C-alpha positions in Angstrom: 121.4 91.6 121.2 118.0 90.8 122.6 115.2 92.9 124.0 113.2 92.3 127.1 110.9 89.9 125.2 113.8 87.7 124.0 113.6 89.0 120.4 117.0 89.1 118.6 117.5 92.6 117.2 119.3 92.1 113.9 117.7 94.6 111.5 118.5 98.3 111.2 116.5 100.7 109.0 118.2 103.9 108.2 116.2 107.0 107.1 118.8 109.0 105.2 116.5 111.9 104.4 113.1 113.3 105.3 112.8 114.7 101.8 110.8 113.1 99.0 110.1 113.9 95.3 106.6 112.6 95.7 103.7 113.5 98.0 101.9 110.2 98.4 98.5 110.7 100.0 99.2 108.3 102.9 102.6 109.6 103.7 103.1 113.3 103.3 100.9 116.5 103.2 100.3 117.8 99.7 102.2 121.0 100.5 105.2 119.0 101.9 106.8 119.6 105.3 109.3 122.1 106.6 112.8 120.7 105.8 115.2 119.9 108.6 118.1 122.2 109.1 121.2 120.9 107.3 123.1 120.8 110.6 120.4 118.6 112.2 120.8 115.9 109.6 123.3 113.1 110.3 126.4 113.3 108.1 127.6 110.2 106.1 130.4 109.8 108.6 127.9 109.7 111.5 125.6 107.2 109.8 128.6 104.9 109.0 130.0 105.2 112.5 126.6 104.4 114.0 126.1 101.4 111.6 129.6 100.0 112.6 128.6 100.2 116.2 125.2 98.5 115.5 127.0 95.7 113.7 129.3 95.0 116.6 126.1 94.6 118.7 124.4 92.1 116.4 122.9 94.0 113.4 123.4 92.0 110.2 120.6 93.5 108.0 120.6 97.2 106.9 118.0 98.9 104.8 118.2 102.5 103.5 114.9 104.4 103.5 113.7 108.0 103.5 111.7 110.0 102.6 113.1 109.0 99.3 116.7 107.8 99.7 117.6 108.6 96.1 117.1 112.3 96.7 119.9 112.4 99.3 122.9 114.0 97.6 125.7 111.5 97.0 123.6 108.6 98.0 125.9 106.3 96.0 128.8 107.4 98.1 127.0 106.6 101.3 126.0 103.2 99.9 129.6 102.4 99.1 130.7 103.5 102.6 128.1 101.3 104.3 128.7 98.3 102.0 132.3 98.2 103.2 131.3 97.4 106.8 132.1 93.8 107.7 129.1 91.9 109.2 126.4 93.4 107.0 125.1 90.4 105.1 121.8 91.9 103.8 122.0 95.4 102.4 118.9 96.8 100.8 117.0 100.0 99.9 113.3 101.0 99.7 112.6 103.5 97.0 109.7 104.9 95.0 111.6 104.0 91.9 111.4 107.4 90.1 115.1 107.9 90.0 116.1 104.2 89.8 116.9 104.2 86.1 119.7 106.6 86.8 121.0 105.0 90.0 120.5 101.2 89.6 123.8 100.4 88.1 125.9 102.8 90.3 124.1 101.4 93.4 125.1 97.8 92.4 128.7 99.0 91.8 128.6 100.6 95.3 127.6 97.3 96.9 123.8 97.5 97.3 122.3 94.0 97.3 118.6 94.5 96.5 115.6 96.9 96.4 112.0 97.2 97.3 110.0 99.5 95.1 106.7 101.1 96.0 103.9 100.5 93.5 100.2 100.7 94.5 98.5 100.6 91.1 99.2 99.9 87.5 96.9 102.7 86.3 99.0 105.7 85.2 96.3 108.3 86.1 95.6 106.7 89.5 99.3 106.5 90.2 99.6 110.3 89.5 96.7 110.9 91.9 98.1 108.7 94.7 101.6 110.2 94.5 100.3 113.7 93.6 102.3 114.1 90.4 104.4 110.9 90.0 105.0 109.3 86.5 104.5 105.6 86.6 106.5 105.2 83.4 109.6 106.3 85.3 109.0 103.5 87.8 108.8 101.0 85.1 112.0 102.2 83.5 113.6 102.0 87.0 112.5 98.5 87.4 113.9 97.5 84.0 117.2 99.2 85.0 117.2 97.4 88.4 116.7 94.0 86.7 119.5 94.7 84.2 121.8 95.8 87.0 121.1 92.7 89.1 119.4 94.3 92.1 117.6 91.1 92.8 115.3 89.9 94.2 113.1 92.9 93.5 110.1 93.3 95.9 107.1 95.4 95.1 105.5 97.2 98.1 101.8 97.7 97.4 99.6 99.6 99.8 96.0 98.4 100.0 92.9 99.6 101.8 91.7 96.3 103.2 92.4 93.3 101.1 94.8 92.1 98.4 91.7 91.2 96.3 91.3 94.8 95.5 91.5 95.5 91.7 94.7 97.6 91.9 96.4 95.1 94.1 95.6 92.2 91.8 96.9 94.2 88.8 100.2 94.8 90.7 100.4 91.1 91.6 99.9 90.0 88.0 102.6 92.4 86.9 105.0 91.3 89.6 104.5 87.7 88.8 105.0 88.2 85.1 108.4 89.9 85.9 109.5 87.5 88.6 109.1 90.1 91.3 107.9 89.4 94.9 104.8 91.3 95.8 104.0 92.4 99.4 100.7 93.9 100.4 100.7 96.6 103.2 97.4 97.7 104.6 97.2 101.5 105.2 98.6 102.4 108.5 97.7 105.3 110.8 100.4 106.2 113.3 98.2 108.4 115.5 95.5 105.8 116.0 97.8 102.8 116.2 96.2 101.1 113.2 98.6 98.5 111.6 98.6 94.9 110.6 101.1 92.3 109.4 102.5 92.7 105.9 101.0 90.1 103.5 103.9 88.4 101.9 106.5 89.9 104.3 107.3 90.0 108.0 106.6 93.6 108.9 103.9 94.4 111.5 104.4 91.1 113.3 105.2 92.4 116.7 106.0 89.0 118.2 108.9 88.6 115.8 110.0 92.2 115.4 113.8 92.4 115.0 114.1 96.1 114.0 115.6 99.4 115.1 115.2 102.6 113.2 117.7 105.4 112.8 116.1 108.7 111.7 117.9 111.1 109.5 118.2 113.6 112.4 119.8 111.0 114.7 117.0 109.4 116.8 117.2 105.6 117.4 113.6 104.5 117.5 112.7 101.1 118.9 109.3 100.9 117.2 107.5 102.6 114.3 104.4 102.9 116.6 106.1 104.6 119.5 107.1 108.1 120.4 110.3 106.9 122.0 113.7 108.0 120.5 117.2 108.1 121.7 119.6 110.7 120.2 122.9 109.4 118.9 124.6 112.8 119.2 123.6 113.1 122.9 124.2 109.5 124.0 126.7 108.0 121.6 125.8 105.2 119.2 126.2 102.2 121.5 124.3 103.8 124.4 121.5 105.0 122.1 121.2 101.5 120.8 121.3 100.0 124.2 118.5 102.2 125.5 116.4 101.7 122.4 116.6 98.0 122.7 115.7 98.1 126.4 112.7 100.3 125.6 111.4 98.3 122.7 107.7 97.6 123.5 106.1 94.2 123.2 103.7 95.6 120.7 103.3 98.9 118.8 100.8 101.5 120.1 100.6 105.0 118.7 103.0 107.7 117.4 102.9 111.3 116.6 105.7 110.9 114.0 105.2 111.1 110.2 106.0 108.2 107.8 108.2 110.4 105.6 110.6 111.0 108.5 111.1 107.5 109.8 111.0 105.3 106.7 107.5 103.8 107.0 
C-alpha cells in the first residue's frame, strides 16, 4: 500500500479513547473536554474488523493510543483481540504510565509487545504541574512493573521546549540510560499553527518517510496528524476509508483544528 509520494504505509495508530486521567498542559484543557457519546465511539469489534482490513492492505505495525488507552474499559480484552490478528508483527502502546503497574503483566499476557511511556521531567512537583495532578511515583512503579513483565524495549517520550539540552530533558535522559530505556525527545507541537519537527531519537515528524495512518476512537481514518482530513469507517467501510485516506495523504503536514487528546498525538 503506497501513497501518491511512493511512501509505503505500514503503521496504524489506533486512538481507543478520547478520555484521559491527566490534563497535560500541551494536550488537554484544564477543565477537560466534553466526552463523546458512547454510541459514537467504535466498539472493540469495529476496531478489530478495521485492523484486520488494514493488515490485508499492508499494515504490519499497530500502536494503541488515546487519550490514555489504559482508561478504556476492558483494554486488556481489546489488546488480546488485536494480538490475535495474523500479520501484526509490531504491537505497541503509548501510555502516561499512571495505571501501568496494574496492567503491565495482563497486557503482556494479552499479547502486547512493548510500550512508550510519557515522561517530561524527573521533578515530582514539576510533573504534577505539567500533568495538572499526576503522581510521578505511579509512573516509576509502572515502569518497574513493565520491566518485570517484559514489555521491552521501553521507550520514554519526553516533550521539550526547544532542545534536549534542557535540564529536565537531560535528567530524563540520565534516568532512561540508567535503566536501559530508549529516550525520544519531542518538541512541543501546535496543530493550529502547523508547528512540528522530527522526533529526536525516533522517526515521527519526518514527512518524507511517514508511513502512518491514524484511526480515531470515533471512527475517522486520518492520513496525517497535521491535516483536517478524515474518512469515516462507518460511512465508507474499512477498506474504502483506508483507500481514500492513503490517496489523500499529503506530502507534508500543514495545520489541523483537532486536539491531541483525540487523535493520539
